C-alpha positions as CSV (number, residue, x, y, z in Angstrom):
1,L,18.0,86.8,-24.8
2,I,16.5,90.3,-24.0
3,D,17.5,89.6,-20.4
4,T,21.2,87.8,-21.3
5,V,21.3,90.6,-23.5
6,H,20.7,93.5,-20.5
7,D,23.1,91.4,-18.4
8,N,26.1,91.5,-20.3
9,L,25.5,95.7,-21.6
10,D,28.7,96.6,-19.7
11,L,30.1,94.9,-22.7
12,L,28.7,97.5,-25.0
13,H,29.2,100.1,-22.7
14,R,33.0,99.6,-22.8
15,H,33.0,98.9,-26.6
16,A,31.4,102.4,-26.6
17,D,34.3,103.8,-24.1
18,L,36.8,102.3,-26.9
19,K,35.5,104.3,-29.5
20,R,34.8,107.3,-27.6
21,E,38.4,107.8,-26.3
22,A,39.6,106.8,-29.8
23,L,38.1,110.1,-30.9
24,G,38.8,112.5,-27.7
25,V,35.6,113.2,-26.6
26,D,33.9,113.7,-23.4
27,E,30.8,111.7,-24.9
28,L,29.9,110.0,-28.1
29,R,27.3,111.4,-30.4
30,M,25.1,108.8,-31.7
31,W,26.8,108.9,-34.9
32,D,29.7,108.6,-33.6
33,V,28.4,104.6,-32.8
34,Y,29.7,103.5,-36.1
35,M,33.0,104.7,-36.4
36,P,35.7,102.2,-36.9
37,L,38.1,101.7,-34.0
38,A,40.8,101.0,-36.5
39,D,41.7,104.1,-37.6
40,E,44.6,103.4,-40.1
41,E,43.9,102.6,-43.6
42,S,42.4,99.2,-43.8
43,P,45.2,96.7,-45.0
44,D,44.8,95.5,-49.0
45,V,43.4,91.9,-49.5
46,P,43.6,90.7,-53.1
47,Y,40.7,88.5,-53.9
48,E,43.2,85.5,-54.2
49,E,44.3,86.2,-50.6
50,A,40.9,86.3,-49.4
51,E,40.2,82.8,-51.2
52,E,43.3,81.3,-49.4
53,H,42.5,82.7,-46.1
54,V,39.0,81.5,-46.3
55,I,39.9,78.1,-47.3
56,E,41.9,77.2,-44.6
57,A,40.0,79.2,-42.0
58,V,37.1,76.5,-42.5
59,A,39.6,73.2,-42.2
60,P,37.9,72.3,-38.8
61,L,34.9,71.7,-40.9
62,G,36.4,68.8,-42.1
63,D,38.2,67.8,-45.3
64,D,34.8,67.6,-47.7
65,Y,33.3,70.7,-46.3
66,R,36.9,72.5,-47.3
67,E,37.3,70.9,-51.1
68,R,33.4,71.5,-51.9
69,L,34.2,75.2,-50.8
70,A,37.6,75.3,-53.0
71,E,35.9,73.4,-55.5
72,G,33.1,76.3,-55.4
73,L,35.6,79.4,-55.7
74,D,37.6,77.1,-58.5
75,S,34.1,76.4,-60.4
76,R,33.5,80.3,-60.6
77,W,30.7,80.3,-58.3
78,V,31.6,83.9,-57.2
79,D,30.6,86.9,-59.6
80,V,33.7,88.7,-58.1
81,Y,34.1,92.5,-59.2
82,E,31.9,95.7,-60.0
83,S,30.5,96.0,-63.5
84,V,28.4,98.6,-65.5
85,G,24.6,98.1,-64.2
86,K,25.7,95.4,-61.5
87,Q,23.5,95.5,-58.3
88,S,25.1,96.6,-55.1
89,G,25.3,94.3,-52.2
90,A,26.0,90.5,-51.4
91,Y,24.0,87.5,-52.2
92,S,24.0,84.3,-52.4
93,G,21.2,82.3,-54.8
94,G,20.8,79.4,-57.0
95,T,18.1,77.0,-57.3
96,Y,17.7,73.4,-56.2
97,D,19.3,71.4,-59.1
98,S,22.0,74.1,-59.9
99,Q,25.0,75.1,-58.5
100,P,24.8,78.2,-55.6
101,Y,25.9,81.4,-57.1
102,I,27.4,84.5,-55.4
103,L,27.0,88.0,-56.2
104,M,29.3,90.2,-54.9
105,N,31.7,93.3,-55.3
106,Y,34.8,92.4,-53.9
107,Q,36.5,95.7,-52.7
108,D,40.2,94.3,-52.0
109,D,39.7,94.6,-48.0
110,I,38.9,92.9,-45.1
111,D,35.3,93.7,-45.1
112,S,34.9,92.1,-48.5
113,M,37.1,89.1,-47.3
114,Y,33.9,88.8,-44.3
115,T,31.6,89.0,-47.2
116,L,33.0,86.3,-48.8
117,A,33.3,84.0,-45.9
118,H,29.6,84.8,-45.1
119,E,28.3,84.6,-48.6
120,L,30.0,80.9,-48.9
121,G,28.5,79.9,-45.8
122,H,24.8,80.1,-47.3
123,S,26.2,78.5,-50.7
124,L,27.8,75.2,-48.8
125,H,24.5,74.8,-46.8
126,T,22.0,75.4,-49.9
127,Q,24.6,72.9,-51.6
128,L,24.7,70.3,-48.9
129,A,20.8,70.7,-48.0
130,S,19.8,70.2,-51.6
131,E,21.6,67.3,-52.1
132,T,20.8,65.1,-49.3
133,Q,16.8,66.5,-48.8
134,P,14.2,66.3,-51.2
135,Y,13.0,69.2,-52.7
136,V,10.4,69.9,-50.1
137,Y,13.0,70.1,-47.7
138,G,15.9,71.7,-49.5
139,G,15.3,75.1,-48.4
140,Y,15.8,76.4,-44.5
141,E,14.1,78.8,-42.3
142,I,15.6,82.6,-41.3
143,F,15.8,81.0,-37.5
144,V,19.0,79.1,-38.5
145,A,20.0,80.9,-42.3
146,E,22.7,83.4,-40.8
147,V,23.5,80.2,-38.8
148,A,26.0,78.7,-41.6
149,S,27.6,82.1,-43.2
150,T,28.0,83.1,-39.5
151,V,29.9,80.2,-38.6
152,N,32.2,80.7,-41.4
153,E,32.9,84.6,-40.3
154,A,33.9,83.3,-36.7
155,L,36.1,80.5,-38.2
156,L,37.6,83.3,-40.2
157,T,38.5,85.7,-37.7
158,N,39.6,82.4,-35.4
159,H,42.2,81.5,-38.0
160,L,43.3,85.3,-38.6
161,L,44.0,86.4,-35.4
162,D,46.2,82.6,-35.0
163,T,47.8,83.5,-38.5
164,V,48.8,87.2,-38.5
165,E,51.1,89.0,-36.2
166,D,51.0,92.4,-38.4
167,D,49.2,94.9,-35.1
168,T,47.3,96.5,-37.6
169,F,45.9,93.9,-39.3
170,R,44.5,92.5,-36.0
171,R,42.9,95.7,-35.4
172,H,41.1,95.4,-38.6
173,V,40.1,92.4,-37.7
174,L,39.1,92.8,-34.5
175,N,36.9,96.3,-35.6
176,E,35.0,94.0,-37.9
177,Y,34.4,91.0,-35.6
178,L,33.2,93.7,-32.8
179,E,30.7,95.6,-35.7
180,R,29.2,92.1,-35.8
181,F,28.1,91.8,-32.5
182,R,27.5,95.5,-31.6
183,S,25.1,95.6,-35.1
184,T,23.8,91.9,-34.5
185,L,23.2,91.0,-31.1
186,F,23.0,93.8,-29.3
187,R,21.2,96.2,-32.1
188,Q,18.9,93.5,-33.3
189,T,18.1,92.2,-29.8
190,M,17.5,96.0,-29.2
191,F,14.9,95.9,-32.0
192,A,13.1,93.4,-30.8
193,E,12.6,94.2,-27.4
194,F,11.3,97.2,-29.1
195,E,8.7,95.3,-30.4
196,K,8.0,93.6,-28.0
197,E,6.9,96.8,-26.2
198,T,5.0,97.9,-28.8
199,H,2.7,94.8,-29.2
200,G,2.4,94.2,-25.5
201,L,0.7,97.8,-25.4
202,V,-1.5,96.9,-28.3
203,E,-2.4,93.5,-26.6
204,D,-3.2,95.9,-23.4
205,G,-5.4,98.3,-25.6
206,E,-3.4,100.9,-25.4
207,A,-3.1,103.6,-28.3
208,L,0.5,103.8,-30.7
209,T,0.9,107.4,-30.7
210,P,4.4,108.8,-32.6
211,D,5.3,110.1,-29.3
212,R,4.8,107.0,-27.2
213,L,7.0,105.0,-29.4
214,D,9.4,107.7,-29.8
215,G,9.2,107.3,-25.7
216,I,9.5,103.7,-25.7
217,Y,12.7,104.0,-28.6
218,R,14.6,106.3,-26.7
219,G,14.4,105.1,-23.3
220,L,16.3,101.7,-24.9
221,K,18.8,103.7,-26.7
222,E,19.8,105.5,-23.3
223,E,19.8,101.6,-21.6
224,Y,22.2,100.2,-24.6
225,Y,24.3,103.2,-25.3
226,A,24.6,104.6,-21.8
227,T,28.0,106.3,-22.7
228,S,26.7,108.0,-25.5
229,A,24.4,111.0,-25.8
230,V,21.0,110.5,-27.1
231,D,18.6,112.9,-28.7
232,D,14.9,113.6,-30.6
233,R,16.3,112.4,-33.4
234,I,17.3,109.2,-32.9
235,A,14.4,108.8,-30.7
236,R,12.9,108.7,-34.1
237,E,14.8,105.9,-35.9
238,W,12.4,103.3,-35.5
239,M,10.7,105.0,-38.0
240,R,13.2,104.2,-40.6
241,I,13.4,100.5,-39.5
242,P,11.8,98.3,-43.0
243,H,12.2,95.0,-40.4
244,F,9.3,96.0,-38.2
245,Y,6.6,95.7,-40.9
246,R,7.8,92.1,-40.5
247,A,6.7,91.5,-36.7
248,F,9.3,89.5,-35.0
249,Y,11.7,89.6,-37.7
250,V,14.9,90.8,-36.4
251,Y,15.7,88.8,-32.7
252,Q,16.9,86.0,-35.4
253,Y,19.8,88.0,-36.3
254,A,20.9,87.9,-32.9
255,T,19.8,84.6,-32.1
256,G,21.4,83.4,-35.4
257,I,25.0,85.0,-34.5
258,S,24.8,83.6,-31.0
259,A,24.0,79.8,-32.0
260,A,26.6,80.5,-34.7
261,V,29.4,82.0,-32.4
262,A,29.1,79.2,-30.0
263,L,29.0,76.5,-32.6
264,A,32.1,77.8,-33.9
265,E,33.8,78.0,-30.8
266,G,32.9,74.1,-30.3
267,I,34.2,73.2,-33.4
268,E,37.3,74.9,-32.5
269,E,38.0,73.5,-29.2
270,E,36.3,69.8,-29.8
271,G,36.8,69.2,-33.9
272,E,35.8,66.2,-35.7
273,G,33.2,65.5,-32.4
274,A,31.7,69.1,-32.6
275,A,31.8,69.4,-36.7
276,E,30.0,66.3,-37.7
277,P,26.8,67.3,-35.8
278,Y,27.2,70.6,-37.7
279,R,27.5,68.9,-41.0
280,A,24.3,67.1,-40.2
281,F,22.4,70.3,-39.7
282,L,23.8,71.6,-42.8
283,E,22.8,68.5,-44.7
284,S,19.3,69.0,-42.6
285,G,18.0,71.9,-45.0
286,S,14.3,71.9,-43.5
287,H,13.5,68.7,-42.2
288,G,12.8,69.3,-38.9
289,Y,12.0,72.6,-36.2
290,P,14.6,74.8,-36.7
291,I,15.5,74.6,-32.8
292,D,15.4,71.0,-33.0
293,L,17.6,70.9,-35.7
294,L,20.3,73.6,-34.0
295,R,20.0,71.6,-30.4
296,K,21.2,68.2,-32.4
297,A,24.1,70.5,-33.7
298,G,24.9,71.7,-30.8
299,V,23.5,74.2,-29.3
300,D,20.1,74.5,-27.2
301,M,18.4,78.1,-28.1
302,T,16.0,77.2,-25.7
303,T,18.8,78.1,-22.9
304,A,21.1,81.5,-22.2
305,A,23.9,79.2,-23.5
306,P,25.0,79.9,-26.7
307,I,24.3,83.5,-26.2
308,E,26.4,83.7,-23.0
309,S,29.2,81.7,-25.3
310,A,28.8,84.7,-27.8
311,L,28.9,87.7,-25.6
312,A,32.2,85.9,-23.5
313,A,33.7,85.7,-27.0
314,Y,32.8,89.5,-27.6
315,D,34.4,90.3,-24.1
316,E,37.6,88.4,-25.3
317,A,37.6,90.5,-28.6
318,L,37.3,93.7,-26.8
319,A,40.3,92.7,-24.2
320,E,41.8,91.8,-27.0
321,F,41.7,95.2,-29.1
322,E,42.2,96.8,-25.7
323,R,45.6,95.2,-25.4
324,L,46.5,96.4,-29.4
325,A,45.2,99.8,-28.4
């Protein structure tokens, strides 16, 4: 994972250059990295329209999957709008013998549409695993948890780019997709590399001082964001990352998006021949080691191939945004 991402850091630098050019500055500051590339106001996407897009987007997964998802929406799985005392964020939950439930606060925009697709991916994974497996295997491990949700996001992106002609809408779709690569594949791999280096120091009997940790983190920032200005403040960002208290957790976000994008690309290209193994993966729950379940679904995470496939999709999305810019 780390080696393959390092070999493709030029893509992240290219993404950063697009933001630098959009801002009209000589160099980005670290806070500029979070600037959306689509500078127009996000197009309105009412909830009912988002439902239609998501239902159409998952058609490559087969009629049963599509019908289950549509039935879930009709059955009010989703607590859609804000209300007094309601928690922020978006979550899919439920129990082994209940229907899934989704908590979100829909905002009539593209980001919320992606959130809906994401959480429905979790919900269908949960439902299919619970129906197929006994209770002991009815859940799933974190290594595969984000795959089902992110496959839906990738399929939604492909659907929108295939069907929507408005350039403003397309720029916002591409921005959503590109930001997921930046924040999930590259940023989480950088976090994992930081963990790997710091744990290596401990194994070698060396002390973990604040200055040493600042130096490691700053060096990684400078490598990953070569076109951005890195200062002492961002060198201390490691202090505020709660996931570091769960050692070697974050890399699974990066492998998850890689597996998901590779699977979605295969399903789009091969149709039913790729959709059926993916469906079997969803039904497997935790009945098998995660890496074996993903291999049966169609991606071998012991190789660089899924990561390279995801990075190729990132490259294509960058090229399309550059064309529209």
